[in-house]
C-alpha positions in Angstrom: 126.9 102.2 124.0 126.6 98.6 125.3 124.7 95.9 123.5 121.9 95.9 126.1 121.2 99.6 125.4 121.3 99.1 121.7 118.9 96.2 122.0 116.3 98.0 124.0 116.5 101.2 121.8 115.8 99.2 118.6 113.7 96.2 119.8 110.3 97.8 119.1 110.9 99.2 115.6 112.7 96.1 114.3 110.0 93.8 115.8 107.2 95.8 114.2 109.0 95.7 110.9 109.5 91.9 111.1 105.9 91.3 112.3 104.6 93.4 109.3 106.6 91.2 107.0 105.8 87.8 108.5 102.4 88.3 110.0 103.3 85.8 112.7 104.2 86.8 116.2 106.2 83.7 117.2 108.1 83.6 113.9 108.9 87.3 114.3 110.4 86.7 117.7 112.6 83.9 116.3 113.8 86.2 113.5 114.3 89.0 115.9 116.5 86.8 118.1 118.6 85.8 115.1 119.0 89.4 113.9 120.3 90.6 117.3 122.5 87.6 117.6 124.2 88.5 114.3 124.6 92.1 115.6 126.0 90.8 118.9 128.7 88.8 117.1 129.9 92.0 115.3 129.0 94.6 117.9 132.5 95.9 118.3 132.6 96.9 114.6 129.0 98.0 114.7 129.7 100.5 117.5 132.1 102.4 115.2 129.2 103.4 112.8 127.2 106.6 113.1 123.6 106.3 114.1 122.1 106.5 110.6 124.5 103.8 109.3 123.6 101.6 112.3 119.9 101.9 111.5 120.4 101.1 107.8 122.7 98.1 108.7 120.2 96.8 111.2 117.3 96.9 108.7 119.5 95.4 106.0 120.3 92.5 108.4 116.6 92.2 109.2 115.6 92.2 105.5 118.2 89.5 104.7 117.2 87.4 107.7 113.5 87.6 106.8 114.3 86.6 103.2 116.4 83.6 104.4 113.5 82.6 106.7 111.0 82.5 103.8 113.5 80.6 101.7 114.1 78.0 104.4 110.4 77.6 105.2 109.1 77.7 101.7 106.7 80.5 102.6 105.4 83.2 100.3 106.8 86.5 101.2 104.0 88.8 102.3 103.5 91.6 104.7 100.9 91.8 107.5 99.9 95.4 108.3 97.6 94.8 111.3 96.2 98.0 112.7 95.6 98.6 116.4 92.9 101.3 116.8 93.7 102.0 120.5 91.1 104.3 121.8 87.5 103.5 121.2 85.8 106.7 119.8 84.2 107.7 116.6 87.3 109.4 115.2 89.5 106.4 115.9 86.9 104.1 114.4 86.9 106.1 111.1 90.7 105.9 111.0 90.6 102.2 111.7 88.2 101.6 108.9 90.3 103.6 106.4 93.5 101.8 107.7 91.9 98.4 107.3 90.8 99.2 103.8 94.4 100.4 103.0 95.9 97.2 104.5 93.8 95.0 102.4 94.8 96.9 99.3 98.5 96.9 100.1 98.4 93.1 100.6 97.4 92.8 97.0 100.7 94.4 95.8 103.8 92.3 94.9 106.1 91.9 97.9 108.8 94.4 96.7 106.2 97.2 96.6 104.8 96.2 100.0 108.3 96.2 101.5 109.4 99.6 100.0 106.1 101.3 100.8 106.3 100.1 104.4 109.9 101.2 104.8 109.1 104.6 103.2 105.8 105.5 104.8 105.5 103.4 108.0 109.1 103.3 109.1 109.7 106.8 107.6 113.0 106.0 106.0 114.8 108.0 103.3 115.3 106.5 99.9 119.1 106.2 100.5 118.4 104.1 103.6 115.9 101.9 101.8 118.3 101.4 99.0 121.0 100.0 101.4 118.4 97.7 103.0 117.0 96.1 99.9 120.3 96.3 97.9 119.1 98.5 95.1 120.1 102.0 93.8 118.4 105.0 95.2 116.9 105.8 91.7 115.4 102.3 91.7 113.8 103.0 95.1 112.2 106.2 93.7 110.9 104.3 90.7 109.6 101.4 92.8 107.9 103.8 95.2 106.2 105.6 92.3 105.1 102.4 90.7 103.9 101.0 94.0 101.8 104.1 94.7 100.4 103.9 91.1 99.5 100.3 91.6 97.9 101.2 95.0 95.9 103.9 93.3 94.7 101.5 90.6 93.7 98.9 93.2 91.8 101.4 95.4 88.1 101.0 94.9 
């Protein structure tokens, strides 16, 4: 696989992840560029990995780069979960209202819970992948997921 193919296959999912974490389109593009530049520099070694390892490594680099961005810019780490309803019908409207309510609730959680819940339920990753990305043990991810869901439940009105 050449770098261009890898870039186009992964651009959307990584960009969505970054945008959810930063909440800013332009900052997300800057971070995305930095992530793919890091991958480009080590692409020869990167190509030797299997697909699951590549995805985990890509998200780990993304996570580290986002954390570095917040440190450099003195910004609070939060996640934006904007929801685009798409079609304009009653069913979609009901989904949109529920999603917006959930977004507001998730924004109230500490950032570690936001991050793990997004990786788990939005990006649909396994606990083992999330553990590699955030640098924690798989058992910790299970605990954090459980605690995050309990906190969400407690916040829900």
